[in-house]
N, C-alpha and C positions, 0 to 999 in steps of 0.2 A: 380714270377708266378710258376716256376717249383717246388719250395719248397712247395707251398700251394696246387698245383694240384696233386702231387704224392700221398699223403695219401687219397685223395678223388677219386682216380682212374681215373683222367682226363688226357688224353694224350695231351701234348703240342707239336704243330708242329711249328718250327721256320723256316720261309721261306720268300722269297721276295713276295710282294703283287701280282706280276704277276703269282705266282705259286698257288694262292688260288684255291682250289677245294671246292666250297661252299656246295656241296651236301654231303661232308664228315665231316663237322664240325657243332657244334651247335652254334658257334659264332667265331668271329675273332676280334682281336685288332690291330689297326694300329697306328704307331707313326707319328705325324704330327706337324711340319716337322720331317723328319727322322733323325736318329742319325748322318748320314753323310751329312745332309743338303738338301736332296731331298724333294721337295714339289710336290704333285700330287693331282689332283682332284679324290677323292675316290668314286665318285658317281657310277661308274660301279660296283665296288666291293660291295657297299651297295645293289645295285639292285640284284646282284647275290645271296647275302646272304638272302635277303628277299624272293627271289623266292624259296629258299631252306628251308624257314621257320627258318632261323638262325638269330642271332642278330649281329649287327655291332657296334663295340666300337672304338672310336678314343681317343687316348691320345694326347691332344693338348696343346700347349704352348699359354696361353692367350695373351701374348704380340704379338705373331705372328698373332693371330686372329684379331688384330686391322687392319691388312692389308689383310689377307688371308680369303678365304671362310670358314665360320663357319661349324662345323661338322653337325649341324642340316640341313643346306642347301644341304649337300651331302647325306642326308638320314640316317645319323647315329642314332642309337637308344639311345646310351649312350656316353657321353663325360666325360673324366677324365683327371686329370693333376695336376700340382703343381702351386700355386699362388706365388711362391718365386720371380718371376720376377716383381711382383708388390710391389717393395720397401722393401722386406724382405731380411736381410743379408744372405749370403751363410752359415755362421755358421759351416763350416767344415762338413756340411751335414744336418743341421737342428737346430731348428725346422722350418718346413714349413707347411703351410696349403694346403692340397690337396682339390680338388673340384670334385664333381660328379654331372652331370646334365643328366636328362633322359627325354624321351618323357613322356607325361602325363600318358600314360597307365602303366608306371612302377613306378609311384611315391609312391604307397603303398607298394612296395617291397624294397624301399631304406632302408639301415641301418640308425640308428639314427633318428633324427627328423628334420622337415622342419620348418623354420620360416615362419609363416603365419599371417594372419590378422583376427581378430575377433572383437567383440564388448563387451563393459563392461556393467554393470547393468544400466547405464544411456544412453546406445546406442552410446557411444563414441568409436572411433577407438582404438583398442588395439592389439599390436603385441604379439604373443605367439608362443611357440613351439607346432606345430601341428602334427597330424598323428603319434601317438606313435607306432613306428615300431621296438622298441628295442626287437626283437624277442627272444633274449637270456633270457629275463625276462618273456616272455609270453609262449614260447614253451619249455623252460627249456631243458630237456634231448634230445629233438628233434631239438634244435636250430642248425643252421649252420653258424651263423654270430657272430664272437667275436670282431667286430669293436667297440671300446670303446672311446678312446681319440678323441675329436673333433677338437683340435688345434684351438679353437675359438679365442684366443688372436692373433694368426697369421692371421686368417681370417679377424679380425678387422683391423689389420695393412694394409693388402692388400686392404681391402675395403676403408680405408681412403685414400690410395694412389690413387685409382680410383676416389674417390669423389673430391680430390684436383685437379687432372689433368683433369678430365672429358674426354669425348670421343675425343675431338680435341687434347688435350694435350697428351693423350696416343697414338693417331695416329701419332702425330709429333715425339714422342719418338721412336716409331717403325720405322718410316721413317728414322730417323737419324741412328738407328742401322743398317738398311739395306744399307744405302748409304755408311757408313763406311766399311761395309763388301764388297760392290761392289768396292770401291776404293782399298782396300787391294787385292782383287782378280785380279783386272785389272793390278795392279803393278806386281804381280807375273806372270800373263800371258804374259805381255809385255817383261818379262825377259826370257820367254821360258818355264815356268813351266806349267804343265797340271793341271788345276783346275776343279774340279767336285763339284756339278752338274752345268749345264749351267744356270739354274735358281735356286734361293735360297732365304732364308730370312736372316739368321744371321750366318750360318755355311757353311764352305767349306772344301773340302778334297783335299789336294795337293799331287800329285805323285812326290816323290823325289828319287825313286829308292834306290840305295845303300847309298845315302846321308842321310838316315833317322836319324840315331843315331847322326850324326854330326849336323844336323839341330836342333834336340831336345836339344843337349848339348849347342849349340850356343845360343839358345833361353833362356835357363836358365841363361847363363851369362849376357844376356840382361835384366834379371828380368822378363822373360815371361815363362809361362808354356804352351806348346803345347801338343797335344794328339797323341799318337802312334796309328795308324790305320793299322792293318795288319803288313806286313814286309817292305812295300815300301812307305806308305803314312803317311801324317801328317794331323790331324784334327784341325781346328781353328774355334772358336766361339767368336763373339764380343757382347758387350752390350752397354748400354747408357753411361757407365762410361769410355769407351775406348776413349782415347785422341790421337791426331795426333802423339805425341811422342811414344805412344805404337805401333801404326801401323808402324812407322818408325823402331822401335826396332825389330818388326817381320820381316820386309824386310831385316834388317841387318843380322838376323839369317839365312836368305836364301842367304846371300852374296850380297845383293842389297843396294847401297847407293843412296837413293832418298828421297825427301821431300814430305810430305803429304800436298800439297798446292792446289790441284784441288778440290774445294768444290762445283763445279757445280753438281746439283742433277741429278743422273743417277740411273736407276732402272733396276734390272734383276729379277723381279718377274714373275711367270708364269701367262700368260694372262687368262688361263682358271680356275685359282684358286684365282682370286682377289675377295675380298669381295665387295658386292654391297649393303648389308643391313645396316641399322643403328643399333647402340647399345648404351647402357647406356643412354636411353632416359628419365629416371625418372628425375624429376627436381632437385633432390638432387645432381646429377652429374653436375649441371650447375650453382650452386649458391655459391660456396665457393672457389673462385679463390684467394682472398686476404688472406694472412697468418693470419691477425687478425680475419677475419670471420671464417677461418678454426679452429683457436684456440677456438673461442667462440662456434662453433658448437660441437666440441669435449667436451668442458666443459659442455654444456647443456646435452649431452648424458650421461656423467659421473654422473651428478647430479641425474639422474633418477635411478641409480644403488644403491642398498643397499649392500655395499661391506665391507670388513674387516676394512677399514679406518673409518667406521662409527660405527660399532657394531660387537659383537660376531657373527660368522657364525657357529651355533651349528649343522652342518650337520653330523649326525652319519655316520661312515664308510668313511668319506672324509678327516678328519684331516686338517681342515682349520686353519692353524697356521700362526703366523707372518712370513712374508718373509722380512728379514731385508735388508735395502737399501745397506749396505756394502757387502752383499752376491751377490746382483744382479748387482752391478756396472760393474764388469768385462765382463758381457754378451755383453755390447755395445762397448767394446774395439776392435779396428780393428784387433788386434793380435788374438782374438778369433772369432770375427764376420766375418772377411774377408777372411777366408780360404776356398778353394774348397775342397770337401770331398776326392778328389783323387790326391791332391798334393803329390809330392814325400815325403816319410817318413822323410827325413832329413830336410824338411821344416816345420815339425810339431812336433819337439822334445819337445817343451814346453807342447803341448797338451798331448803327450805320457807320459811325466813325471807326469802330473796331473792325467791323467786317470789311470795310473799304481798305483799311490799313493792312489787315491780314491778306486780303487779295493781292494788294500791291507787293507785299513781301513774298508771297508764293510765286508771283510772276517773276520776281527777281531770281528766286531759287530755281525755277524750272525753265525759264526762257520763253514762256508763253506771254500772250498779250492781255488776256482777261481770264477771270475765274468766275464760276457760279458755285455757290455753296449749297445749292438745292439738293443734290443727291445724298441720301441717308446712309449709303454704304458703298463699298468698293464695287460690288456687283451693280448697284444702281448707277454708280458713276460710269461704269462701262456702257450700260444701256443708254444713259444720257449722252455720252460721247458719240455713240454710233447714230443715235437719232439726230444729233447735230450735223454729222457728216451727211446723213441721208437727206436732211432738209436742204443743206447747201447744194447738193447735187441735183435735187429736184428743181431748185430755183435756176440752175444753169441749164435746165432742159435735159439732164442726164439721169432721169429717174429710173432708167432701165438698169442702172448699175446696182447689182444685188448679190455679188459674190464677195465673200470675205475669206481671205487666206489666213489660216491659223496653224502655227506649228503644233505638232502632236504633243509637245511638252508644256503647252500652255495651261493656265488655270482652267478648271472645268467651267467656271462661270463665263469665260470668253466665248466659247461656241454657243452656250445657252443665251448669252446676251445678243449675239448675232442673229440667232433664230428668232428672238423676240422682236427684232426690228424688221423681220420678214426677209432676211438675207439667207442665201445658200452658203453653207460652210464647206470650204474645201481644205482638208488637212494638208499640211506640208511636212515632209519627212525631216528627221534630224539625223546628223551624221553620228559616227561612232563615239565622238566626244560629247554628244548631247546637244550640239549647237545646230542652228538652222542649216539644213542642206541647201546651200545657195544655188546649186544646179537645179534642184527640184523646185525651189522657190521661183527662179527665173522662168522655168518651163511652165509652171502653173500661171504665172503672171501673163506670159505671152498667150497661153491658151485661152484665158478669160479676159483678154485685154479690153474687149468692147463692153464687158459687163462687170469689170472689177470695181468694187466699191471701196474696199479698204483691206488692209492687213492688220492683224492684232498681234503684237509681239510684247514680250516682257524683257526689260533690260534693267540690271543684269538678268540673265536668263533664270528660269525657274530651277535650273540645275546649279545655280550659284556661281556662274561664270560670266565675266565680261566678254561677251561675244565681239569679235573684232570685225564682223561683217555687218554690223548694225546700220552703218551709213549706206552700205550697198543695198541692203534690204529696203531702206527708205527710198533710195534713188530709183530702184527698179519699180517700186509701187507707184511713185509719182510719174515715172515715165509712161506707165500704162493707165494713167488717169485715176488712180486710186488715192486714198488718203491713208495716213499712217496713225494707228492708235497704239501708243506705247503704254502698256500697263504699268502703273506707278506703284505696284505692290512692293517693289524692292528699292524704293527711293532712298531708304536708309543707307544704301551703299553709294549714293550719288550726290547728296546734298553738299554743295560747296566745291565739288570736284568735277561734276559733269551735269549737263542740263538736257533733258529730253527734247526741248524745243530747238536746241542747237544740233542735235543728232539727225533731225529730219522729221521729228514727230509733229503731227498736226493737232493732236489732242491727247491728253493723259488724265487719268484720275489719280488722286493722291489719297492714300489711306491715312487720314489724320489720326486714326486710332492705332496706327503703327508708327510711321516715321515721326509724327508730330505729337506724340505723347498722350493722346486721349486713352484712358484705360480701356482694356478689352472687355472687362466686366463679364467674363464667362461666356462671351459670344456677342456682346454688344453693350452699349451703344457704339455705333460707328458713324463715320462721316467720310464720304467719297467725292469731294468737290472735283470738278474737272476744269483744267486749263486748256485754252485753245489759242491757235494763231489768229491773227487779225481777221482773216477772211471768213472765219467761222463764228465770230462774235455775234452777229445778228441772229444766229440760228441756235443760240443757247436756250435752255428751257425757259419758258415764259412764266410770269407771275400767275399763280393759280386763278386769280380773279380778273385777269386781263387777257385780251387777245394778243397773241404773238405769232411769229412765223412758225415756231415750234411750240408744242404744248408743254405743260408742266409735267414733272416726274414725281413730285411730292405734293402733299396737300398744303404744306406751309412754304412760304416764299424762300426761306433759307434752310429748309430741311430741319435739322436739329440744332438750332443756333446757340442754345445755352451751353453747348460743349465747346464752342469756338474760343471762349476766353482761355481755355486750357492751352490750345495750340498757339494762340496769340501770345500768351504769357511765356510759353516755352521759347518761342522764337525771340521775343523781346529780351528775355534774360540771358539767352545763350549768345545772341549776336552772331554776326557772320563768321567771325573767327571761331567761336565756340561750336557752331553747327558743323563747320568744316572739320574741326578736330574730332567731333563726335563720329563723323563718317570714317575718318582715318582709323580711329580706335576700334570701331565696329569691324572694319575689314581686318585690322591687325589681330583682333581677338579670334575671328573665325580662322585665320591662317595659323594662329598659334595652336588651336585645337586640332586642326587638320594635320599639322606637322607632328604634334605629340602623339597622335593616334595612328599616324601612318605606319605601316609595318604590322601593327596589331590588327588594323582594319584597312581595307582598301578604300581610299577616297575616290569615289566613282568618276567625278569629272573635275578637271582643272584646266586653267588656261595653258598656253604654250610654254610658259615659264614655271609651270607646276604650282601656280597659286590659285586660290579661290577668291570669290568676292566677299560678301558678308555672311555667307553660309556655306556649308559643305554637306555632301551626301556620303554617308558611310554605307558600304555594301555588306550586309550581313547574310545575304542569300547563300553563300557557300556553306555556312554552318548548318543550314537545314539539310544539305546533302551529306556533309561530313559526320554529323552526329545528331541530327534531328532537332537542333535548337533553332527556334524561329525568331523573327523580329518581335513578335509578341512577348516571348520569353525575356528577351533583352530589355524591352520596355518595362515590363513588370518588375524585373530585378532592379532597375534604376530607382523605382519607388522605394525599395528597401534601403537604397543608398541616400535617400532624401532628395531625389530629383524627380521633377515632372519629366516624362519621356519626351524626346524630340518628336517631330512630326513623323508619323509612321506611314510607309508605303505611298508617299507622294513626294515627287511626281513619278517615282519609280517603285513599283510594288516590291515589298520585301526589304526596303532600305530605311535608313534613318536620316532625316534632314535636320541638321543642327545649326542654329543661329544664336550665338551668345549675346549679341548687341554690344554697344559700348558701355552699358550700365554695369557690367560685371568686372570685378577686380581680378587680378591675376590669381589671388588666393582661391577665389570661387572657381575660376577656370581650372586650376590645378586639382581642386577637389573633384570636379566633374571628370577630368581626365583620369585621375586615380581610380575613380569608380569604374569608368569604362575599361581601363586596363585590367582591373581586378576581375571584371566580368569576362574579359577575354581569356584570362587564366582559368576561370571556371569552365568556360567552353572547351578549353584545351584539355582539361581534366576528363571531360566526357569523351572528347575525340581520342584520347590515349587510353581509354578504358579504366581510368582511375576513379571515375564517378559513374554511378548508375545512370543510364540514359533517361530513365523516367523518374528517378527518385533523387533529385539533386536540387540545389538552391534555385536554379533558374526555372525549373518546371513547377516548383511550389511557390514561387514569388507571385505576389508580395506576401510577406510574413506579417501577421498582426500580433498584437499583444496577447491575444488568446493563444496563438501558437506558442508564445514564450512560456506561458504558465501551464499549459495542458501537458498531458503525457507526451513525451518526445520519443518517437521510434524511428527517427530518420538517420541515415548513415553519416550525415554531417552534423556538426555541433550547433547548439542554439546560438552560440557566438557568431559562427559563420553565417547562419541563416538570417539572424536579426540585426547584426551589427557589422555589415560588410564595409570595406574601405569607402570613405566618403560620408558615411552616416555619423551624425552627431551622437555622442554618448549620453549627454544630459538632455538636450533639447531635440531628441530624435522625433521625426515625424512618423507616427504610427497610422498606417492606413486603416480605415474603419472596417473594411471587409477584405477577405481573401480574393483570389482570382474569380471573376464573375463568369458564370456560364452564359455566354451570349446567345447560343443556340436555344437554350431553355427559355431565355427571356423572350425571344422572338416567337417561339411556339406558344408561350403562355403569357401573352402580353396583358399586363394589368396596368391601366393608366387612369382609373376613374376614382381613386382615393377610397377604396373600400375600408372597412374597419380593420384595425391592427390584427384582430384575431384571424382574419382571412389570410393575411400574410403568413402567419405562423402555420396555418393549415397547408398553404401552398408549398411551404418549405419541407413538409414532412415526407 
């Protein structure tokens, strides 16, 4: 919080809740339960904040909320926290899915999108991502949110944990955790130790005076890590995996020889903070207790997804490549998955060796001198990189530099990240080929020469072209005292062929979930480590528990390190020659698609030799004018063909950005091209008046199995509608819903898991 608040001019006051002066703050955040175990009803604090027109936020442990009063019942406006306790491994710090819950009044200000309920073209219930509030794409240079990675895969894991256990099971787990903590505390108190607080959930603090170091060392010998609190106390937290043998080992570390044999349920929860409301009332949390049923439930959900195991995912700018099983296996090993982020360093030497080796390999790939693994996403990597530049400039006595030049074709997170570090964003024009307008760039650099902090560019460009002026852009920036941030989102087109550090870049982030094979997981987990030149190394993000020139950007020293074996394994198995060949094939595949589809579609941007980089943009805007067919129609029709749609309307509205990656065979590329060419002929039929402008396969796409079996009154055949070129006959992907009514869903947002009957009523 301190790191993020400082560039925005926000003062952080760290104090006990009792010291709150509500009229002097615009908001306050409380930990619940507290880091030393305290549990308190925060209703008075919330009332005081509201009286002062301030906002109350509670960072709450969802496992504790199975027993303790929920933040909303205390009047909190926003609740945040981690869902790690719902069945997600510690992973030496991550990945873990955070959650954010708000009062209804704030829902349209939340970053990201909300899963809501709408209806499809037949009036059936359809889930969708509602309320597009990714303000970095809307407000651009005025955006103040660079939240990007959604950690969707981890949210799914935590969600399945809740579905399987249900409210009764979760409450039982929380009760067992508390009872174990109570037994441990009672044993220490009976031996004369002072245990705080008097009431708690799963965490206690024990005053051991001068014995602190001895207790901590004795615990390690027993195979237990305890927490140092101040100079005289020890912190202990238990969870559902704690067994009697562990409790006995802790007692031995305190010099106590006793058995954990008293399992009579005893509770020391605060009476005024007990939960009285129900939770997880939706029927899905009550129907999957048997493992076979849970397995089938998961299978049914997976079958509704169109993922890489079915077809090419041609999302431009996202590099949806194969994530080999051999790379991902180590993530589940306890040696990687079971470490706490703050274990003593000598207990994580294997991790250190791997991280150091991965950093060295990434330095070789990029031309930089050092890497930090702390950023959890590409957007956070951007932010960390700009903070690093700002810190270096302050140390040089040039803290006045606060202008960032960003081309208008940049990722929306770029200007948002610059805003977050307190910089002024100055857009730079692009020429008719979609490349940086060098004349405008030079003029802006000269205009802001005394205050130029940096430029942020993407190479290859977001338009899928290797811009030939990249060295000039870097030289101009350096000439006027700025630093160069090269966005590494498109590194899949560079590995082994070109290095951002050699082009003039001072710092870059790498999307390990793109170029280096970490799965996207429906939006996350991601990793966005940054590489820097030597002069910036001392200004990289610091360890969260240590003082450094720059502050931390994540709560864990290495971000989400349990993902790193994936990228390390990928690089190790591919080798230098393999990585270079992968880049060549990625570029070859993109150019093959661009060449096969040119003529039917206009390839919007190419280099001077008519080639693209690793992706290409197809312009479908003319069809809206010629016959009313939109980019949405083309995207939906591709689903009938068995393909996920390419990236729509980014970076150019009304276009499709296609990136096949090196993972796809020529057969799959041809299947995709055949589908796109067939769609073009369907568009031509509308243009020539041979097909009805509103009653044609494109306007009705996607077609479901229900369409196939219900009465057919359309002017085209079932065969044409449901089995277009590209679609498999036997293993066809059937979308679960028809076209979703996005506007209806935004007007009638439903995101609180009401009973299924409510959905049926909403669709009538």
